[in-house]
C-alpha positions as a Markdown table, in Angstrom:
| # | Residue | x | y | z |
|---|---|---|---|---|
| 1 | Unk | 15.9 | -12.2 | -20.1 |
| 2 | Unk | 17.7 | -9.0 | -20.8 |
| 3 | Unk | 15.9 | -5.7 | -20.4 |
| 4 | Unk | 16.8 | -2.4 | -22.1 |
| 5 | Unk | 18.8 | -0.1 | -19.9 |
| 6 | Unk | 19.4 | 3.7 | -19.6 |
| 7 | Unk | 21.8 | 5.5 | -17.4 |
| 8 | Unk | 19.0 | 7.9 | -16.3 |
| 9 | Unk | 16.9 | 5.1 | -14.8 |
| 10 | Unk | 17.1 | 5.6 | -11.0 |
| 11 | Unk | 14.7 | 2.8 | -10.1 |
| 12 | Unk | 14.0 | 0.1 | -12.7 |
| 13 | Unk | 13.3 | -3.7 | -13.0 |
| 14 | Unk | 16.6 | -4.6 | -11.4 |
| 15 | Unk | 15.4 | -3.0 | -8.1 |
| 16 | Unk | 11.7 | -4.0 | -8.4 |
| 17 | Unk | 10.3 | -1.2 | -6.2 |
| 18 | Unk | 6.8 | 0.3 | -5.9 |
| 19 | Unk | 7.3 | 2.3 | -9.1 |
| 20 | Unk | 9.9 | 3.2 | -11.7 |
| 21 | Unk | 11.9 | 6.4 | -11.6 |
| 22 | Unk | 13.6 | 8.1 | -14.5 |
| 23 | Unk | 15.9 | 11.1 | -14.1 |
| 24 | Unk | 15.0 | 14.1 | -16.4 |
| 25 | Unk | 17.5 | 16.6 | -15.0 |
| 26 | Unk | 19.5 | 17.3 | -11.9 |
| 27 | Unk | 16.4 | 18.6 | -10.2 |
| 28 | Unk | 13.6 | 16.5 | -11.7 |
| 29 | Unk | 12.8 | 12.8 | -12.0 |
| 30 | Unk | 9.6 | 11.1 | -13.2 |
| 31 | Unk | 7.9 | 8.4 | -11.2 |
| 32 | Unk | 5.8 | 5.9 | -13.2 |
| 33 | Unk | 3.4 | 3.2 | -11.9 |
| 34 | Unk | 0.3 | 1.3 | -13.0 |
| 35 | Unk | -2.3 | -0.8 | -11.1 |
| 36 | Unk | -5.7 | -2.2 | -11.8 |
| 37 | Unk | -7.9 | -4.9 | -10.3 |
| 38 | Unk | -11.4 | -6.4 | -10.2 |
| 39 | Unk | -14.1 | -4.8 | -7.9 |
| 40 | Unk | -13.8 | -5.4 | -4.2 |
| 41 | Unk | -16.9 | -3.4 | -3.3 |
| 42 | Unk | -20.4 | -3.4 | -4.8 |
| 43 | Unk | -20.7 | 0.3 | -5.3 |
| 44 | Unk | -19.2 | 1.3 | -8.7 |
| 45 | Unk | -18.4 | 4.9 | -7.6 |
| 46 | Unk | -16.6 | 3.7 | -4.5 |
| 47 | Unk | -14.7 | 1.1 | -6.5 |
| 48 | Unk | -13.5 | 3.8 | -8.8 |
| 49 | Unk | -12.3 | 5.9 | -5.8 |
| 50 | Unk | -10.5 | 2.9 | -4.2 |
| 51 | Unk | -8.8 | 1.9 | -7.4 |
| 52 | Unk | -7.6 | 5.5 | -8.0 |
| 53 | Unk | -6.3 | 5.9 | -4.4 |
| 54 | Unk | -4.5 | 2.6 | -4.7 |
| 55 | Unk | -2.8 | 3.6 | -7.9 |
| 56 | Unk | -1.7 | 7.0 | -6.6 |
| 57 | Unk | -0.2 | 5.4 | -3.5 |
| 58 | Unk | 2.9 | 4.1 | -5.2 |
| 59 | Unk | 3.9 | 7.6 | -6.1 |
| 60 | Unk | 3.5 | 8.8 | -2.5 |
| 61 | Unk | 5.5 | 5.8 | -1.3 |
| 62 | Unk | 8.4 | 6.8 | -3.5 |
| 63 | Unk | 8.5 | 10.3 | -2.0 |
| 64 | Unk | 6.9 | 11.9 | -5.0 |
| 65 | Unk | 3.9 | 14.0 | -6.0 |
| 66 | Unk | 1.5 | 12.5 | -8.6 |
| 67 | Unk | 0.7 | 14.8 | -11.5 |
| 68 | Unk | -1.1 | 12.9 | -14.4 |
| 69 | Unk | -3.0 | 9.7 | -14.8 |
| 70 | Unk | -4.5 | 7.5 | -17.5 |
| 71 | Unk | -7.4 | 5.1 | -17.1 |
| 72 | Unk | -7.2 | 1.4 | -17.7 |
| 73 | Unk | -10.6 | -0.3 | -18.2 |
| 74 | Unk | -11.8 | -3.8 | -19.0 |
| 75 | Unk | -15.6 | -3.9 | -19.3 |
| 76 | Unk | -18.2 | -6.6 | -20.1 |
| 77 | Unk | -20.3 | -4.3 | -22.3 |
| 78 | Unk | -22.6 | -7.2 | -23.4 |
| 79 | Unk | -23.6 | -8.1 | -19.9 |
| 80 | Unk | -23.3 | -5.0 | -17.8 |
| 81 | Unk | -25.0 | -1.6 | -18.1 |
| 82 | Unk | -22.7 | 1.2 | -19.3 |
| 83 | Unk | -23.9 | 3.4 | -16.5 |
| 84 | Unk | -21.8 | 1.2 | -14.1 |
| 85 | Unk | -18.7 | 2.1 | -16.0 |
| 86 | Unk | -19.6 | 5.8 | -15.9 |
| 87 | Unk | -19.9 | 5.7 | -12.2 |
| 88 | Unk | -16.6 | 3.9 | -11.8 |
| 89 | Unk | -14.8 | 6.4 | -13.9 |
| 90 | Unk | -16.4 | 9.3 | -12.1 |
| 91 | Unk | -15.2 | 7.9 | -8.8 |
| 92 | Unk | -11.7 | 7.7 | -10.2 |
| 93 | Unk | -11.9 | 11.3 | -11.6 |
| 94 | Unk | -13.2 | 12.7 | -8.3 |
| 95 | Unk | -10.3 | 11.0 | -6.4 |
| 96 | Unk | -7.8 | 12.3 | -8.9 |
| 97 | Unk | -9.2 | 15.8 | -8.5 |
| 98 | Unk | -8.8 | 15.5 | -4.7 |
| 99 | Unk | -5.2 | 14.7 | -5.3 |
| 100 | Unk | -4.7 | 17.5 | -7.8 |
| 101 | Unk | -3.9 | 15.0 | -10.5 |
| 102 | Unk | -5.0 | 15.5 | -14.2 |
| 103 | Unk | -6.5 | 12.7 | -16.2 |
| 104 | Unk | -5.0 | 12.9 | -19.7 |
| 105 | Unk | -6.2 | 9.7 | -21.4 |
| 106 | Unk | -6.6 | 6.0 | -21.1 |
| 107 | Unk | -7.5 | 2.8 | -22.9 |
| 108 | Unk | -10.4 | 0.4 | -22.7 |
| 109 | Unk | -11.2 | -3.1 | -23.9 |
| 110 | Unk | -14.1 | -5.4 | -23.8 |
| 111 | Unk | -13.6 | -8.3 | -21.3 |
| 112 | Unk | -15.8 | -10.8 | -19.6 |
| 113 | Unk | -14.6 | -9.6 | -16.2 |
| 114 | Unk | -14.7 | -5.9 | -15.0 |
| 115 | Unk | -11.3 | -4.4 | -14.2 |
| 116 | Unk | -10.3 | -0.8 | -13.5 |
| 117 | Unk | -7.2 | 1.1 | -12.5 |
| 118 | Unk | -4.8 | 3.8 | -13.6 |
| 119 | Unk | -1.3 | 4.4 | -14.8 |
| 120 | Unk | 0.1 | 7.4 | -12.8 |
| 121 | Unk | 3.1 | 9.7 | -13.4 |
| 122 | Unk | 4.6 | 11.8 | -10.7 |
| 123 | Unk | 7.5 | 14.1 | -10.0 |
| 124 | Unk | 10.3 | 13.9 | -7.4 |
| 125 | Unk | 13.7 | 15.4 | -6.9 |
| 126 | Unk | 16.3 | 12.7 | -7.9 |
| 127 | Unk | 18.0 | 13.1 | -4.5 |
| 128 | Unk | 14.7 | 12.5 | -2.6 |
| 129 | Unk | 13.6 | 9.3 | -4.1 |
| 130 | Unk | 12.6 | 6.7 | -1.4 |
| 131 | Unk | 13.2 | 3.1 | -2.2 |
| 132 | Unk | 12.3 | 0.0 | -0.2 |
| 133 | Unk | 15.8 | -1.4 | 0.4 |
| 134 | Unk | 17.4 | 1.5 | 2.2 |
| 135 | Unk | 16.6 | 0.7 | 5.8 |
| 136 | Unk | 19.4 | 1.2 | 8.4 |
| 137 | Unk | 20.0 | -0.7 | 11.6 |
| 138 | Unk | 18.2 | 1.0 | 14.5 |
| 139 | Unk | 15.5 | 2.5 | 12.3 |
| 140 | Unk | 12.0 | 2.5 | 13.6 |
| 141 | Unk | 9.0 | 1.4 | 11.6 |
| 142 | Unk | 5.8 | 3.4 | 11.3 |
| 143 | Unk | 2.5 | 2.2 | 9.8 |
| 144 | Unk | -0.1 | 4.8 | 8.8 |
| 145 | Unk | -3.4 | 2.8 | 8.3 |
| 146 | Unk | -5.0 | -0.1 | 10.2 |
| 147 | Unk | -4.7 | -3.6 | 8.8 |
| 148 | Unk | -7.5 | -5.9 | 8.0 |
| 149 | Unk | -9.3 | -4.7 | 4.9 |
| 150 | Unk | -8.8 | -8.0 | 3.1 |
| 151 | Unk | -10.5 | -9.9 | 5.9 |
| 152 | Unk | -13.3 | -7.4 | 6.3 |
| 153 | Unk | -14.0 | -7.5 | 2.5 |
| 154 | Unk | -14.3 | -11.2 | 2.8 |
| 155 | Unk | -16.8 | -10.7 | 5.5 |
| 156 | Unk | -18.7 | -8.2 | 3.4 |
| 157 | Unk | -19.0 | -10.7 | 0.5 |
| 158 | Unk | -20.2 | -13.3 | 3.0 |
| 159 | Unk | -22.9 | -10.9 | 4.3 |
| 160 | Unk | -21.4 | -10.8 | 7.8 |
| 161 | Unk | -20.3 | -7.2 | 8.0 |
| 162 | Unk | -22.5 | -4.4 | 9.3 |
| 163 | Unk | -23.3 | -1.4 | 7.2 |
| 164 | Unk | -21.3 | 0.8 | 9.6 |
| 165 | Unk | -18.2 | -1.4 | 9.2 |
| 166 | Unk | -18.6 | -1.5 | 5.5 |
| 167 | Unk | -18.8 | 2.2 | 5.3 |
| 168 | Unk | -15.8 | 2.7 | 7.7 |
| 169 | Unk | -13.5 | 0.3 | 5.8 |
| 170 | Unk | -14.5 | 1.8 | 2.5 |
| 171 | Unk | -13.7 | 5.3 | 3.7 |
| 172 | Unk | -10.3 | 4.0 | 4.8 |
| 173 | Unk | -9.5 | 2.4 | 1.4 |
| 174 | Unk | -10.5 | 5.6 | -0.5 |
| 175 | Unk | -8.4 | 7.8 | 1.7 |
| 176 | Unk | -5.2 | 9.1 | 0.0 |
| 177 | Unk | -1.7 | 8.6 | 1.5 |
| 178 | Unk | -1.0 | 12.2 | 0.4 |
| 179 | Unk | -1.0 | 13.7 | 3.9 |
| 180 | Unk | 1.2 | 11.0 | 5.3 |
| 181 | Unk | 3.7 | 11.4 | 2.4 |
| 182 | Unk | 3.7 | 15.2 | 2.8 |
| 183 | Unk | 4.4 | 15.0 | 6.6 |
| 184 | Unk | 7.1 | 12.3 | 6.3 |
| 185 | Unk | 9.0 | 14.5 | 3.8 |
| 186 | Unk | 10.0 | 16.7 | 6.7 |
| 187 | Unk | 11.8 | 13.9 | 8.5 |
| 188 | Unk | 14.9 | 11.7 | 8.0 |
| 189 | Unk | 13.1 | 8.9 | 6.2 |
| 190 | Unk | 15.4 | 6.0 | 5.1 |
| 191 | Unk | 12.9 | 3.8 | 3.2 |
| 192 | Unk | 9.2 | 3.5 | 2.4 |
| 193 | Unk | 6.6 | 1.3 | 0.8 |
| 194 | Unk | 2.8 | 1.0 | 0.7 |
| 195 | Unk | 1.1 | -2.1 | 2.2 |
| 196 | Unk | -1.0 | -3.8 | -0.4 |
| 197 | Unk | -1.5 | -7.4 | -1.7 |
| 198 | Unk | 1.4 | -9.1 | 0.1 |
| 199 | Unk | 0.3 | -7.9 | 3.5 |
| 200 | Unk | 2.3 | -6.0 | 6.1 |
| 201 | Unk | 4.8 | -8.8 | 6.7 |
| 202 | Unk | 5.2 | -9.6 | 3.0 |
| 203 | Unk | 6.0 | -6.0 | 2.1 |
| 204 | Unk | 8.4 | -5.7 | 5.1 |
| 205 | Unk | 10.1 | -8.9 | 4.0 |
| 206 | Unk | 10.7 | -7.2 | 0.6 |
| 207 | Unk | 12.4 | -4.3 | 2.4 |
| 208 | Unk | 14.9 | -6.5 | 4.4 |
| 209 | Unk | 15.6 | -9.4 | 2.1 |
| 210 | Unk | 19.1 | -9.0 | 0.6 |
| 211 | Unk | 20.1 | -6.2 | 3.0 |
| 212 | Unk | 21.7 | -8.3 | 5.8 |
| 213 | Unk | 19.2 | -6.8 | 8.3 |
| 214 | Unk | 16.2 | -8.2 | 10.2 |
| 215 | Unk | 13.1 | -6.6 | 11.7 |
| 216 | Unk | 11.2 | -7.0 | 15.0 |
| 217 | Unk | 7.5 | -6.2 | 14.9 |
| 218 | Unk | 5.6 | -5.5 | 18.2 |
| 219 | Unk | 2.3 | -7.0 | 17.2 |
| 220 | Unk | 0.3 | -5.2 | 20.0 |
| 221 | Unk | 1.4 | -1.9 | 18.6 |
| 222 | Unk | 0.2 | -2.6 | 15.0 |
| 223 | Unk | -3.1 | -0.8 | 14.2 |
| 224 | Unk | -5.7 | -3.3 | 13.2 |
| 225 | Unk | -9.4 | -3.1 | 12.5 |
| 226 | Unk | -11.0 | -4.7 | 15.6 |
| 227 | Unk | -13.6 | -6.5 | 13.6 |
| 228 | Unk | -10.9 | -8.0 | 11.3 |
| 229 | Unk | -9.5 | -9.7 | 14.4 |
| 230 | Unk | -12.9 | -11.1 | 15.3 |
| 231 | Unk | -13.5 | -12.4 | 11.8 |
| 232 | Unk | -10.0 | -13.9 | 11.7 |
| 233 | Unk | -10.7 | -15.8 | 14.9 |
| 234 | Unk | -13.8 | -17.2 | 13.2 |
| 235 | Unk | -11.7 | -18.4 | 10.3 |
| 236 | Unk | -13.0 | -15.9 | 7.8 |
| 237 | Unk | -9.7 | -15.3 | 6.0 |
| 238 | Unk | -9.1 | -14.6 | 2.3 |
| 239 | Unk | -7.0 | -17.1 | 0.3 |
| 240 | Unk | -4.4 | -14.4 | -0.3 |
| 241 | Unk | -3.5 | -14.3 | 3.4 |
| 242 | Unk | -2.7 | -18.1 | 3.4 |
| 243 | Unk | -0.6 | -17.6 | 0.3 |
| 244 | Unk | 1.3 | -14.7 | 1.8 |
| 245 | Unk | 2.0 | -16.6 | 5.0 |
| 246 | Unk | 3.2 | -19.7 | 3.1 |
| 247 | Unk | 5.4 | -17.7 | 0.7 |
| 248 | Unk | 7.2 | -16.0 | 3.6 |
| 249 | Unk | 7.1 | -18.8 | 6.2 |
| 250 | Unk | 10.9 | -19.3 | 6.2 |
| 251 | Unk | 11.3 | -15.6 | 6.9 |
| 252 | Unk | 8.8 | -15.0 | 9.7 |
| 253 | Unk | 9.0 | -16.1 | 13.3 |
| 254 | Unk | 6.0 | -15.6 | 15.5 |
| 255 | Unk | 6.4 | -15.6 | 19.3 |
| 256 | Unk | 4.1 | -18.1 | 21.1 |
| 257 | Unk | 2.3 | -15.2 | 22.7 |
| 258 | Unk | 1.1 | -13.8 | 19.4 |
| 259 | Unk | -2.4 | -15.3 | 18.9 |
| 260 | Unk | -3.3 | -16.8 | 15.5 |
| 261 | Unk | -5.9 | -14.2 | 14.6 |
| 262 | Unk | -3.4 | -11.4 | 15.0 |
| 263 | Unk | -0.9 | -13.4 | 12.9 |
| 264 | Unk | -3.5 | -13.7 | 10.1 |
| 265 | Unk | -4.2 | -9.9 | 10.1 |
| 266 | Unk | -0.4 | -9.3 | 9.7 |
| 267 | Unk | -0.4 | -11.3 | 6.5 |
| 268 | Unk | -3.8 | -10.1 | 5.3 |
| 269 | Unk | -3.7 | -8.7 | 1.7 |
| 270 | Unk | -4.6 | -5.0 | 1.8 |
| 271 | Unk | -6.2 | -2.8 | -0.8 |
| 272 | Unk | -5.1 | 0.9 | -0.8 |
| 273 | Unk | -3.2 | 0.3 | 2.5 |
| 274 | Unk | -1.1 | 2.6 | 4.5 |
| 275 | Unk | 2.5 | 3.6 | 4.2 |
| 276 | Unk | 5.2 | 1.6 | 6.0 |
| 277 | Unk | 7.9 | 4.0 | 6.8 |
| 278 | Unk | 11.5 | 3.6 | 8.1 |
| 279 | Unk | 12.7 | 6.6 | 10.1 |
| 280 | Unk | 15.7 | 7.5 | 12.2 |
| 281 | Unk | 15.2 | 6.4 | 15.8 |
| 282 | Unk | 15.8 | 10.0 | 17.0 |
| 283 | Unk | 12.8 | 11.2 | 15.1 |
| 284 | Unk | 10.3 | 8.5 | 15.7 |
| 285 | Unk | 8.3 | 10.2 | 18.4 |
| 286 | Unk | 8.2 | 13.5 | 16.5 |
| 287 | Unk | 7.1 | 11.8 | 13.3 |
| 288 | Unk | 4.2 | 9.8 | 14.9 |
| 289 | Unk | 3.0 | 13.0 | 16.7 |
| 290 | Unk | 3.2 | 15.0 | 13.4 |
| 291 | Unk | 1.2 | 12.4 | 11.5 |
| 292 | Unk | -1.5 | 12.3 | 14.2 |
| 293 | Unk | -1.7 | 16.1 | 14.3 |
| 294 | Unk | -2.0 | 16.1 | 10.5 |
| 295 | Unk | -5.0 | 13.8 | 10.5 |
| 296 | Unk | -3.2 | 10.4 | 10.1 |
| 297 | Unk | -4.8 | 9.3 | 13.4 |
| 298 | Unk | -3.9 | 5.6 | 13.1 |
| 299 | Unk | -0.2 | 6.2 | 12.7 |
| 300 | Unk | 1.9 | 4.1 | 15.1 |
| 301 | Unk | 5.4 | 2.9 | 15.7 |
| 302 | Unk | 5.2 | -0.9 | 15.1 |
| 303 | Unk | 8.8 | -2.1 | 15.0 |
| 304 | Unk | 12.5 | -1.7 | 14.6 |
| 305 | Unk | 15.3 | -2.7 | 12.2 |
| 306 | Unk | 18.0 | -5.0 | 13.6 |
| 307 | Unk | 21.6 | -5.5 | 12.4 |
| 308 | Unk | 22.4 | -9.1 | 11.5 |
| 309 | Unk | 22.7 | -11.5 | 8.6 |
| 310 | Unk | 19.5 | -13.5 | 9.2 |
| 311 | Unk | 17.1 | -11.3 | 7.3 |
| 312 | Unk | 14.2 | -12.5 | 9.4 |
| 313 | Unk | 11.0 | -10.9 | 10.7 |
| 314 | Unk | 10.4 | -11.6 | 14.4 |
| 315 | Unk | 6.9 | -10.9 | 15.5 |
| 316 | Unk | 6.6 | -10.5 | 19.3 |
């Protein structure tokens, strides 16, 4: 299949990154992304907030600032009250307002299954675009949000999660990656992505495959939702985690000391997850400190990039 090309495309389908980037001038490029999904929480307003935060995240991961958005809605109008849709859209609008993003339109269709999300356009300087596959040997890896939302959401659906845990995880998913992106812009960042459906190890594999480099993850350093580890040890794991693990099984090596529940959280599909950042080793301590001081309290150094042709992920 041959796709149309343009010399001003900085990031397109040939690179397959978090978003597309198109150069407008020497000082300006557009970032474009789109994401939508079915509800993962029962509250319509919170679902709208989560979907908006998730869609905005791709722009932050590319080093840009989101500016405009358009709604995407599939709604079962014959079986669901229209007030549900109003609450979803209001949740999205309020999250966009928090991010200083303008809603300029959208499109809706009737569907048997509810879906909501947004297309988002952002700005970035062409020289400051962050892509996945630009890690360097010796880089350190930073994660900005705890893992485990997929497992916890599975527990919520099973009626096994407390109200306090449900509220805490929902607040994590609706939180923007804006502050983390703003803070990392002051450092020597080589590469970045956001952790979503492929899980931490799946998205890290995307960063190293084809680069001739490998990565070592220090599993005890990875921030995780404590209850997610407990649920994982009980076998309460979403199907997506099994798929993620199977898809990357030839790439990932777990040390014998890494317990199975921790392995499961590392491949757990995330919704509106944190940023996975590659930074020069000389700046790792300062970056983590700046993130924590700026309110990104879960930020942690979780691994390092190794030179070598294997393109493997070693979890120790």
